[in-house]
C-alpha positions in Angstrom: 0.0 0.0 0.0 1.5 3.4 -1.0 2.2 6.0 1.7 2.0 9.7 1.3 2.5 13.0 3.0 -0.9 13.9 4.5 -0.7 17.6 5.3 1.6 20.6 5.0 4.0 21.9 2.4 4.5 18.4 0.8 0.9 17.4 1.1 -0.1 14.6 -1.4 3.4 13.5 -2.3 3.8 9.7 -2.5 6.8 8.3 -0.7 9.0 5.4 -1.8 8.8 2.3 0.3 11.6 0.1 1.5 11.5 -3.4 0.0 11.4 -6.4 2.4 10.0 -6.7 5.9 12.7 -5.0 7.9 10.8 -1.7 8.3 7.5 -0.9 9.9 5.6 1.6 7.7 2.9 3.5 9.4 -0.6 3.6 7.8 -1.8 7.0 6.6 -4.8 7.0 9.0 -2.5 6.2 12.0 -0.1 8.9 11.0 -2.9 11.4 10.6 -4.2 10.5 14.0 -0.7 10.9 15.5 -0.2 14.4 14.2 -3.8 15.4 15.2 -2.8 14.5 18.7 0.5 16.4 18.5 -1.3 19.4 17.0 0.3 22.7 16.6 3.2 21.7 19.0 4.9 20.3 15.9 5.5 23.8 14.5 9.0 24.9 15.2 9.9 21.7 17.0 13.0 19.4 16.7 11.9 15.8 15.8 13.8 12.6 16.1 12.7 9.7 13.9 14.8 7.0 15.7 14.1 3.9 13.6 13.3 5.9 10.5 12.5 3.2 7.9 11.1 5.1 4.9 11.3 8.4 6.8 7.6 8.9 6.5 6.9 10.1 10.1 9.8 12.6 10.2 8.9 13.9 6.7 5.4 14.4 7.9 6.7 16.4 10.8 8.8 18.6 8.5 5.9 19.1 6.1 3.7 20.2 9.0 6.2 22.8 10.2 8.9 21.2 12.4 12.0 23.2 12.3 14.3 20.2 12.0 14.0 16.4 11.8 16.8 13.9 12.4 16.5 10.5 10.9 18.4 7.5 12.4 18.4 4.3 10.3 21.0 1.5 10.1 19.8 -0.2 6.9 21.6 1.1 3.8 18.7 0.6 1.4 16.3 2.4 3.8 18.7 5.3 4.1 18.7 5.6 0.3 14.9 5.6 0.3 14.8 8.3 3.0 17.3 10.4 1.0 15.1 10.1 -2.1 11.9 10.9 -0.2 13.5 14.0 1.4 14.7 15.2 -2.0 11.3 14.5 -3.6 9.4 16.4 -0.9 12.1 19.2 -1.0 12.6 19.0 2.8 16.3 18.0 2.7 17.4 21.4 3.9 15.8 20.9 7.3 16.8 17.2 7.7 19.7 15.3 9.1 20.1 11.7 8.0 22.4 9.4 9.8 23.1 5.8 9.0 23.7 4.4 12.5 22.5 1.9 15.1 19.8 3.6 17.2 21.1 2.0 20.4 24.6 3.3 19.8 23.3 6.7 19.1 21.4 6.6 22.5 24.6 5.8 24.3 26.0 9.2 23.4 24.6 12.6 24.5 22.3 14.1 21.8 23.7 17.0 19.8 20.7 19.0 20.8 17.5 18.4 22.8 14.5 17.0 20.9 10.9 18.0 21.4 9.6 14.7 20.0 11.2 11.3 19.8 9.5 8.7 17.6 10.2 5.0 18.2 9.0 2.4 15.7 11.6 -0.4 15.5 11.2 -3.8 13.9 8.4 -5.8 15.5 8.5 -8.6 18.1 12.1 -8.0 19.2 11.5 -5.9 22.4 13.6 -3.2 20.9 11.0 -0.5 21.8 11.4 -1.4 25.5 15.2 -1.1 25.3 15.1 2.2 23.5 12.5 3.7 25.9 14.5 2.6 28.9 17.7 4.1 27.5 15.9 7.4 26.9 14.3 7.3 30.3 17.6 6.7 32.1 19.4 9.8 30.6 18.4 13.4 31.4 20.1 14.6 28.2 17.7 12.5 26.1 14.6 13.2 28.1 14.7 16.7 29.6 11.3 17.9 31.0 8.8 18.5 28.3 10.1 15.9 25.8 7.4 13.8 24.2 8.3 10.2 23.3 5.9 8.3 21.0 6.1 4.5 20.5 4.5 2.7 17.6 4.1 -1.1 18.2 1.8 -4.0 17.5 -0.7 -4.3 20.4 0.6 -7.8 21.1 4.0 -6.3 21.9 2.7 -4.2 24.8 4.3 -4.8 28.2 4.1 -3.0 31.5 7.4 -2.0 33.1 8.7 0.8 35.4 10.1 4.0 34.1 11.7 6.7 36.3 11.3 9.9 34.3 8.9 9.1 31.5 5.2 9.0 32.2 2.6 7.7 29.8 -0.2 10.2 29.2 -2.1 8.7 26.2 -2.6 5.5 24.3 -4.5 4.9 21.0 -5.1 1.7 19.1 -5.8 1.7 15.4 -6.3 -1.9 14.3 -3.0 -3.7 14.5 -1.1 -0.5 15.5 -0.8 0.9 19.0 0.5 4.4 19.7 1.8 5.2 23.2 2.6 8.7 24.3 5.1 9.5 27.1 6.3 12.8 28.5 9.4 13.5 30.5 8.8 14.8 34.0 10.8 17.2 36.0 13.1 15.3 38.4 11.8 17.5 41.2 8.3 16.1 40.8 9.6 12.5 41.3 11.8 13.6 44.2 8.7 15.0 45.9 6.8 11.8 45.2 9.6 9.7 46.6 9.6 11.8 49.8 5.9 11.5 50.3 6.0 7.7 49.8 8.8 7.3 52.4 7.2 9.7 54.9 
């Protein structure tokens, strides 16, 4: 099924797909719902597409007014597709494309803070949990106000404890589950810890 840019400066442009099953393309209706939830907060934001695949989500963010999008993808063919999609949508000037392993990237401090981090790794490997835990554990990756969005199959959902990230929304669209987390101020958790120990 073809994917396209839904809204903004590149509205209607069809995007190239990555052959094979190594990427997890997001359906148009899910992507539209996602950005309806984000709303106008996307304008002027810095967006990280962590397991970028075709680059569809980060490109949608740019089309809707994000100031910058960074695409992280380890697969060479996928990186070529992202490059071609960025050129076709004329959004390359606000994009950074890095061929790298997402988990290695998360081990280093980010070059700049991100307003939104999108996590949609290959399915059924628990990679979303590892990525979320790495982001949760590092203040540089999850300063207060950062929104982290996870796209998984509902069957992959698990409950586990996070220290700084709190889930504030969850939406299911068929075989796709979107989970939204926000990074809290450390002082909030410190107060909670004190009240629990009192």
